[in-house]
Every structure is written in structure tokens, then in C-alpha cells.
N, C-alpha and C positions, 0 to 999 in steps of 0.2 A: 494707572492713569487717574483713578479717582483721587489719589493723594495729590498728584500734581494739580488737578483741578481745584481741590480744596485749598492748597497753598495759594494758588493764583487768586481764588475768591477771597481768601483772608487778606491778602495784600491789597486787592482791589477795594475791599471794604475799608481798610485802613485809610486809603487815599480818598474814597468817595465822601468822607465825612467833612471835608473842608468847605467852608464858605469863602466869600471874598476875604482876602487876607486882612484887610483893614477892619472888617466887621467881627472877626473871630475873637473871642476872649483870649488874651495872651496867656501862654503857659509859662510857668516858672522856669527860668534857665537852669540847666543841669541835666541829670540822667532821668529818663522816664522809662518805666516798664509798662508795656501794653500787652495785656492778656486777651487774646481773641478766642472766642468759642463759636464753633458752628458744628453742624451735624457730621461733616466729614472729618474734621480735625479738632476735637475739643482741647482747649487748654494750650494753644500755641502762644509762647511768650516771645515778644520782640522788645528790643531796647533801642532807645534813641537818645542822643546827646544833643541838646539844643541850647542856643542863646537867642536873643531877640531877633537877630538877622535870619538865622536858619529856621526858626519857628515860622517866620513869614515865608521863607522859601518853600517849606513843606506845603503850606497852604496854596501858594501860587502854583506849585508844580501840579497838584491835583486839580486845581481850577483849570489850568491849561489843558490837561488831559481831557477833562469833561467838555471844555469848549470846543475841542476838535472832534469829539466822537458822540456828543449828545445833542439831540435836537431840543430837549427840555432840560433845563438846569435851574430850578427854582430853589432859592434859599431864603429862609425867614429866621432872623435873629431876634429873640426876645429875651433881654437880660442875659442870663447865663445858659439859655437853651437855644440850640441851633437845629432847625429842621430843614432837611434837604430832600427834594424830590427830583430824580433824574430819569430820563429815558434816553438810552444810548443804543447805537447799533455797533456790535462788535462781531466780526466774522460771520455776518449773515444772521445773527441772533439779536433780537430786540431785548435789551436788558433794562428793566424798570426797577429802580431802587428808591426806597424811602428810608431815611435815617433820622434819628433824633439823638442829638448829643447834649448831655446835661453836665455842665461844669459845676463843681463845688469848689469855689475859690479858684486859685490859679495852680493848684497842685493835685487835683483829682478830677477825672471826668469818666462818664459812662456813655456808651453808644449802643442803641438798638437799631439793627439794620435788617430790612427785609428786601430780598432781591428776587425778581421773577424773570424767567427766561422763556422766550417765545421765538422759535421752537425750543423745547427742552434741551439742555446740554448734559451729556452723559447720563441720560435718564432722569435728570432733575429739572423740574419746572420752577421750583422755589427753594431758596435757602434763607434761613434766618440765622443771624449771627449777633453776638454782643462783643463789646470791647470794654474792658475796664483798665483805665490808665491811671498811674499814680507817679508822682515825683518821688524819687528814691534817694536823692542827694546830689552831690557833686559828680561830674563826669569822671570816670576812672582814667588813669594815665594813658591807657591804650585806646581811648576814644576822644575825638575832637568834635566841636560843634558841627552838626550836620550829619554825623555818622548814624547809620541806621543798621542795627544788628538784627538780622532776621533769624538768627539761630543757625545751627548746623554749619558754622563757619562762613556764612554768607553775610558780609558787611559791605555796605556802600555808603557813599557820602552824597548828600543832595546836591552839593556844589559840583561834584564830579559828574553826576547824571546830567545836570544842566549844561556843563561844559561839553560833554560828549554829544548831547542833543544839538548843540549849536554848530557842531562840525558836520552834521548831516545836511545834504542838499535841501534847500528850501527853508532852512532855519537861520535866524539871525543869531549873533553872538551876544545874547542878553541873559541875565539871570532870571529867567521866568520859570 
């Protein structure tokens, strides 16, 4: 169960770092490699293929998640640094997250993330994580813009997630 929790937190950390899509420094189109490190699962590597449209969709997706589950969602963009502070309630737990994303041009970024849980989840009250992302070239033939490869054979596309979400009761059919 600790591994499942670690994977979930790694994915949550990946999405919590987004600011308003228009404010975020754009990433270079192509294949990105994102290495996440946290106490439960050090060195998890994910890959994503983006173009300018799907780069914005990733940011909008995480922003929409936070707007539905977070009572505080503050983001400050200063040049190539994005600082985010969120307070969310998930499954009866208050999750407070602070992240700082530092871009180096449009082909490298680093994220420091601290997340606090009240009450603790699986015996953990705080998790610290980092992400190092870099552009590695053109997308391979088996990936198209919007594909997100979480490893272990799990690959999704941000457009598919948005389409499936739009089919759920109470959601409109928009690319949010």
C-alpha cells in the first residue's frame, strides 16, 4: 500500500506544480523526461510528449483539479520561477502543498515540493519531493502530443482524460 500511496503522491506532485496556463513559461515541444524523487519511491521516471496545445492542456487539467478540491490555490509567477501554495481536502485529509518550479530556458526545469497531511496518511504527515525535467528531443513514433508515459506500461493522453471527464455527469464537453 505504501508503494501505491507513493505513486499517487508522485503523480499528484507532477500536476500540483501548474499555474494558470497563460502565466506558465512554455515548454519546448517534443519529448520530456521527468524524474521524481520522494521518500517512498526515489527515481521514478515519467515521459511526456507535448506540443504547444497539449502543454497548455496539462496546465489547465491540473488547475481544474485544484479548483475543485482546494480552498486555497495561490500562484506567483516571477520570471522563470513559479511558486504555488495550495490547501486541499481529499478523502477527509487536509493536504497543504508548497512548490517552487524554476525553469532554465524552455528545455529544463526543477521543482521542489513539500506536502503536509492532516491527519497523516499511511503514517506520513509530510512528504518532500523533487522533480527534474528536461527536453530530450523529438517525440518517438509510438507517442503523440499529449501522451504521458508513467512507466510500467501505463500511458494516457491528456486529451483522452479530458474527453472521458466530459462524459461524466455534471461535466461539460470542453477541453479543460
